[in-house]
N, C-alpha and C positions, 0 to 999 in steps of 0.2 A: 502493500499499500502505500511505502513513503517511496517506494520506485513509481510509480504512481504517480503522485504526489509532483513528483520531481519532475516527470517528463511535463506533465501542463507546464510546470513556470518557467522548463527551456524551450518550450511548443510555442507560450507567450510571447519567449527574447527572440525568432523568428519570426513574429506576427507581427509587434510592436519595434520602432529606434526607437531605445534606450538613452539614445546618444543625444534624441532631443525631449527629454524625462525632466524637466529644470527646475528650479524653485532660486532665486536669488541667484543665476551661473551654481547649484549647485543639485546633481542629478539625486531626483525624488525615487527611483526605483529599484532602492532595497529598503527605503516604507512600503512602500506595492506590496514590495516582496517578500517579508515578511507579511505585511492583513491577511494576501492570498492563501502565504502561504501555513498559514495559524488559523483559515475558514475550512482550509485541506487534511490537514489533520486531526482538526474537529469532527469532521465529516466523515473521512475515510478510517478514521484510527480510531479517536478518545469515543467517536460517538458516533456508529453510522446509525443508527438506530433510530436517533431521536433522542436526548433524555427525558424520563420517566414512562418511557417508553416496555421497558425490558422490567424482566425480575430482579427486585435488590435496586433499581436503578440508584444510581446515588450521583450528587450534582458535582462540578468540581468550582471551586471558589480559590479567592487569590486571602491568604492572610488577613486575618485584620488586627489592630490593632487601637486597642482602649479609647479612648477621647479623657482626656484630661486638663486641668485646668495652664494657670502660668506659670513657667519652667522658669525658674530663677538660671541664665546663667553671665556669665562672665567672658571678657571679651580677653581673645589668644593670641597676643603678636598685637601689635597696629594695630588699631580698626578700621582703614578702607581696607583688611583681608577680607574681612567676616568673617573672620575662624571663633567660635563661641565654645565652651564645655561647663557641663554643670558643675565638673568635678575638679577642681584645683589638682588635687593631687594625681588624675589621668590626663589632668593638660598637662601640667608635668612633665610626665610620664610621654607623650608624644611630641613636646618640644624638643625630648633628652634625644630622646630617634633620626631628631633633625626634623620637625613637619616645617621648620621655619625656612631651612635650609635644606630641601631634600631635592638628592639625584632622580631617588625614583618618586612618584607616589601610585598610592592600590585604592579604587574605587569602589568601595563598600555598602550595596543596599541592606537594608535592615531583615528583609526577608531573608538574607546571609547563611543566621544567625540561625544553623540546624544543629549545633553543637556545643555539647560543652567542655572545655579542657579550665582545669584549676578552679572547679565553682563559678566560673564564666561566660559567656559565649562566646566561640570560634565560630566563622569565616573558615567552614572548613579551606574550602575553595582559593580563597583570594590569600588571606592571615596564614594557609601552609608555605605558600607561596614569598611571602613578606616575611615569615620565620629566616628564611635566606638571604632575601636580599638584607635584609637590617646589619648582619657581620661585613656585608661588602664597602657600607656605602649610606650617606644622612636619607631617609625614609620619611614619607606621608602619606597618613593612614588618610581618608578624606569619608565622611559621609553627611551628605545633605542634613541639614536642621531639621526635626520635627519634633516638636517635644511629645508626641506617640513614643517615641521612640526613641530620644534621647538619653538617658535615664539608666537605658539597667544595663549593668557590668557587662563588658567588653574583658576576656585575660588579655588580648593586645589593642589596648587606647585608641578610637579618632579623636581625628578635630573635627566639629562638623561646619559646615559651609551651610550663613547665613546668606538666605538668598534676599534678600532687601539689604543688606550690609555692605554685601556682597558688592552688588547690584551699583555703589554710588557710583557718578563717573563715570560710567561705561554708555555708548551713546549704539541706540539698539539699529538693527535693519529698519527699514519699511514693511509697509508691507506688502508681499509678492504677491504673483500668480504660479497656477503651474502649467506652465507651455507644453501646449502639448497632449492634452489630459485626455483633449477628445477621446483617446490614437487606444484608447486606454476599451472598454464598454464592448468595440463590433468584434477585440482582444478577447478577448474571454468568450465572450455567440461563439465568432466561428469555432473555438477550440472547444466548445462544447462544457463550459463550465458554466452556470450560474451563479454567480460573485457579485450582490452586487453593491458600486461603490459607489462611495460619498464625497461631492466634490471640495462643499467645504470643511468637513470633518478633518479630508486629507490637508486640507489645507493649512485649520486649524490645527493641526498636529509638527507640519512644518512651521508656521511663525512659533510653537514652544520649540519647539524642536534652536532654532538659531535666536531664540531670543534666553538659553537658559544658552549658550552654547558662544555668547557674547559677558555674558556674566565666569564662562569660565575661563576664557578665552583671558581676562581679566587677571583672574590666577592665575591662572598659568604663567601669566607674562611678568608676576612678581615671584611665583618661587625658582619657574627657571629649573622644570624640573629635566631630566633628555628623556623617561620613559614611564609610559604608566601601563598600566592593570588594571585590570578592571576582566570580569569575569563575565560574560551573556551581555551581550553591545545591544543587545536587539528588542529594546525598551528608549520612549522618549527623551528621559533622562542619560542612558549611557549612547544615545545616536551622538550628542547633547558635546558629550566628553569627547567623542573622536573626530567629529567637528571642526572641535575646539584644538586637539591637538594640532591636523593638519594646518591649520592656519596656526600655528602657532610652533611648527617642525617639530614636535613632540614624537614620538613613536610610541602610535598606541598598540595594545595587547592583551587582546583577549585569554582569556585562564579556560583553558576545555573542562567541562565539568560536569558528562557525562558519557555515554560512544555516542560520536556525531555519528557515523554510519555514513555510509557511498553516497547516502542519497536525503540531503541534509538541509531545508532548504536556506537555512541563516550561515550555512558554511561554504559550501558546496554550488560544482556545474555552474559557476559563473561567466556564464558560456560569451555575456557582449559586456565581458567587467572593461572600463577604456583601458590606456596604459600607466594613464595614470591611479587605476584605482578611483574605486571609490571614497568619495566623499564621506558617509554616512558609515561605511566597513570599518574596522581595525588591520590596520599593517598590521601585522600578523596573526599567528592564531598558534599557542603554545599548547604544544600535544604530545598529551600522551605517551603517544611511539609510532613508529612508521607507519604504522597501519591508514593511522586519520591525516597524519603527516603525505603520503600517498593518496588518499581519499578527496581532501581539498586542496589538489594542488592539480594532478592527474586530467578534468575536465575544465578548470580555468582557465578563458583564453589566451594562448600564446601572447607574451610581448606584456601582459596586466604585471608590470613590478611589484604590485603589490597584496595584501588579503592567503599569502602564501604560510607555510604549517614554521616553526621552530618544535625541534621535539628537546623537553623539560623536564618528562616524566610524570606522577601520578606525586607532587609533594603530600599530600596528606595521607598519601597508605603509605608511604615509604618514614612517613617520619612511625608511622603505627608498627610499620615491617622493622627497622632498624633503632627505635625508642621506644620501646614496647614500656608504656610509664602499670605503676604498681595498680592492682581490681581497686576501685574504689569502692566503695559501700555498697552503690548502686549495682551493681555490680557485685560484687559478694552478695549480692543480694539474691542477686538475677542464677546467681550458679546451684545456691541452693531451693531456691524454685528452680532447679533442672534439674535436680540431681539423679542418677541414675537410668534416663531419657535418651533419645535420642533426635536428637535436634534439628529440622528442615524447618530453612527460610524460605519464606516464602515475602519473592517483591512486588506488592502490587501497584502497579499501573491505574490512572488517570483515570477509570476507562467507563463504558453506561455502565455496566453490571462486575465490577470489579471480584471481586465473586463467583465466576462461571461454576453450569452446573456441574462440569466430571470434576478440579479441581475438588467442590462440597464434595463429590463423590469418593473421591479416592482421602480426602482426611476424615468419611465416616467410618471408610472398609481399612484401615489406616492401623495398624498393630500401636496395643493399648501403649504401647510402652514410647512410641514418634510423637513425638512433641513438634507443631502445629504454629511458626513464630513468623504471622502476620507482624512483615513490614509498611506498613501502609504510605503512600506518596506523597511526599511533601506540599501537594498539589487538596491531599483529602486528609492529613492528618489533623486536622480541628473538626471531622465530620466521622472517627473514630465510630459515634457511640451511634449512625444511625452504622457503619457495615459492622459493626456490632449487635445490632439486633439484627442484622439476616443471619446470624451464627444459630441464635440465639432464638430468634423460628427456626431454624433448620433441626432444634436439640444437639446443637456439635459443640462439645465441650474440652477436644483435647491440641482445646486451639491459646493462643498469648498475642493479645493486638498492644495492650499499653507498653511497654516495656518493649517490647521488638520495634519498638516504633521509638519508644522516644529515645530506649541505648543508642552511642552513639556505631555506627554500621561497623567500625570494622575492629571491635573486640567484641563485639557486638558474632562476624564475618569468623571471628578464632575461639569460639566456640562454636560453630556452625558441622554438623556433619556435613549437608546438603543442599542445596539453594535449588528453587522456582521461582520459575518467574512467564509473563508472559516475553514481556523483551526487553527487561530492565537494563543498561549499562549497570547492575549492582554483577552482573553473570561476570563480564572482566574482570572486575576487583575480586570474586571471588574465587578465579582462578589462579590470582593470585598470592590468597592462601591458601593454592594446593587443595580446594572445591569445588567438583564438580555440578551442573549444572542442567536441571529437566525444566526444556524448553517448553509453551501449554499453547502457544500464540503461531498462526503460524507468519507476523510476519515477525519471528525470530528468526525465517528460514530468508528472511532477503537480509537480514542485516549481523549473524553471526556466521556465514559460510562458512571462514576457515578453521574457528571453532567445533562445531557441523562436524566436517569434516576428517578432523585428529578426532572426532567422539571425546574433546575434553565437553560436548554439549548436546546433549540428544533431544529430537522433537522428538515428544509424548504426551500428543493432543488429546488423549482420552484416556480414561480413570485407570486402568488396566497394564495400561504401556504404561504413565506413571511412578505407579506402585512398581515394579519390575523393576524399574529403574534406577528409582532407591536405594530398593535392596541391594541392588549389584549392584551398586556405588559404598553402600554403605560394609562389604565384607570386605575392599582391593583397600590395601595398604594407603597411606597419606602418604602421600612419595608429591613432589610436584608436579606439576603439569605442561605438557609442550605448548603452553603459550608468551607471544611476542609480542599482544597486544598496548599493554604500557610496559615500558621502558622499566628492568628492573635496578639500574645497576645507580647508584647509588651518588654517585660523581652526576647524573645526568642533569638535577634541576641546577647546579649549584655551574657546567657546564654550559648553559640555556641562560645563565643569570651573565658569565661573568663574559660571554659573547651580547647580549642587547644592551647593558649596564659599558662597557669597551669601547662598540660602532656609535651604537645610540639611533643609527638610518637604517 
């Protein structure tokens, strides 16, 4: 289905002259591409039948933050920078790391804080790379100031950019129009895709990107970093940072956050990319290994000098693989709860019916000493109660959902005997812990071809096949699996950082 979606995008790129889709001289095609891709994923993968039409259907919703009153914050550095912080000690730590004179800046969103380290929130994808960079150069970790999210404790402190304060003296762009937008609807119709596009809304989004980019450009001018890191660039704030970096000649790097695969609309098959690249897409992608770098670059338009990959490994995985921490009280309690049982980790996807019928049958027919650890997708963490109701209604008891969802993934994998998913990228991370995966979704056939060929993963779409594969894997010795999707060399991240910080372009 991902292949079908990417084929639609590449077909559109042959029907539309994307070089003429400009807003204020900047190509808005990456934003159009992102919106089309999201809609195609919703229709073809996540919710092909429509929310609410299947048994046990649960809708995806984004993380919600509580409303709070006024928050006392103090300026960090000179007021014109617009940096603030509610905690003087944490602000001091951020300044000591180089927040006011950084060579590298790291941009983080509140929803990335899914894990706990040392009793505080840790943004695993970005923070794990920042940890390696801070020994090499001054760094700034920046978030947008929001009273709803500014107060929770971070393992690595941020400084918060107050947009109103940071915008003082900034000259903003005038409103522009979307040039040649009229070419998009007929191309969609000719490609057989019924996707309504709202020109005013798209114009408004581009206006927001330009507005934020001017503020960020001013921040970059004053901080003068060499490189900017973020993860998941494809939203208004992320694209604005990329645009600001292009204008200030700062290298923009997007850190891989999951298995991208050969058909990923935000990164691959950039068949009409201009020679100088798109202004709204990162210059480079930090890749876990050779396969992702290949997937990103193989079908990119020849001559485009940007949007390639650099291999840096999975720094968060390496953190746990090579520096295992002592078990926390939560992990110790989890070990006591699971004692004497075989642990089957199930990485659920944000699908229309997250607990499919065949998976449910397998859980119900499994040996009593098997404990199924159902890890809810980040888009569903706040809907665990609804998913639990599905299990209760089926009279299923040999499952655990809350701790399997809330505990850090890698300590959980270290305690897991087998892994099951429709097509989650946790599969390749599990392989790095020598754990085999049963794929219960057909989408996995497209995504994990190399792993299926080496029998690291196996396609098990029905309950008897799933149970048989788990039984087989449980009796096999726990030996290293032949999977090189993630570069597990200790020096991978350090080598990438040396290149990025040394060259800067």
